[in-house]
C-alpha positions in Angstrom: -7.7 -16.7 5.5 -8.5 -14.9 2.2 -10.3 -11.1 1.8 -13.2 -12.8 0.4 -16.1 -13.7 2.1 -17.6 -17.3 2.5 -20.9 -18.1 3.0 -21.7 -20.3 6.4 -24.0 -23.3 5.8 -26.3 -24.4 8.7 -28.0 -27.3 8.0 -29.2 -27.2 4.3 -29.8 -23.1 4.6 -27.4 -20.9 3.8 -27.0 -17.5 5.6 -26.7 -14.1 3.2 -24.9 -12.7 5.9 -20.9 -13.1 7.2 -19.6 -14.5 10.4 -16.8 -13.9 12.4 -15.0 -16.3 10.7 -15.0 -14.4 7.4 -13.0 -11.4 8.9 -9.8 -11.4 7.1 -7.1 -12.4 9.5 -5.1 -9.0 8.8 -8.0 -6.8 9.7 -8.5 -9.0 13.3 -4.5 -8.7 13.9 -5.1 -5.0 13.5 -7.5 -4.7 16.0 -5.8 -7.0 18.4 -2.8 -4.6 18.4 -4.8 -2.7 20.6 -6.1 -5.1 23.0 -4.5 -6.4 26.4 -2.5 -9.3 26.2 -4.9 -10.9 28.2 -8.0 -10.1 25.8 -6.0 -11.4 22.7 -5.2 -14.8 24.2 -9.1 -15.1 25.4 -10.3 -14.1 21.5 -7.8 -16.4 20.3 -9.9 -19.5 21.9 -12.7 -18.5 19.7 -11.9 -19.8 16.5 -9.1 -20.3 13.8 -8.9 -17.1 12.2 -8.8 -15.0 15.7 -6.1 -17.8 16.9 -3.9 -17.4 13.7 -4.2 -13.3 13.9 -3.2 -13.7 17.6 -0.1 -15.6 16.4 1.0 -12.8 14.3 4.7 -11.0 15.8 3.3 -7.3 14.8 0.6 -7.6 17.2 3.0 -8.8 20.2 6.0 -6.6 19.1 4.3 -3.3 20.5 3.7 -5.3 23.9 7.1 -6.3 24.8 9.5 -3.7 27.1 11.6 -1.8 24.9 14.9 -3.3 26.5 13.5 -6.8 25.5 16.3 -8.0 23.4 18.6 -6.9 26.4 16.6 -9.0 28.7 17.1 -11.9 26.3 20.2 -12.0 26.2 20.8 -12.3 30.0 18.8 -15.8 29.8 21.0 -18.5 30.8 20.6 -20.4 27.6 22.9 -20.4 24.5 20.2 -19.5 22.0 17.3 -17.1 23.5 15.5 -17.3 20.2 14.7 -21.1 20.7 12.7 -20.3 23.8 10.3 -17.8 21.4 10.3 -20.5 18.6 9.2 -23.2 20.8 5.9 -21.9 21.5 
């Protein structure tokens, strides 16, 4: 989603004001960084822009435990990153 605002059409009438879908994804992601994982997941179900913002790595990085790399290395699989990339 770009930084420009698009007009939303309802029937034949244009709305002169922006909607939630007009907020740039990077702005939404910046807000999501301050929310709980549960709230982020709930909001990601609202629209595509929120879902895209919720998929940003930097939203989730600070929510991981400090020792998450060590925890991943203890998993009984050969490639811990294959779990993450499968979602």
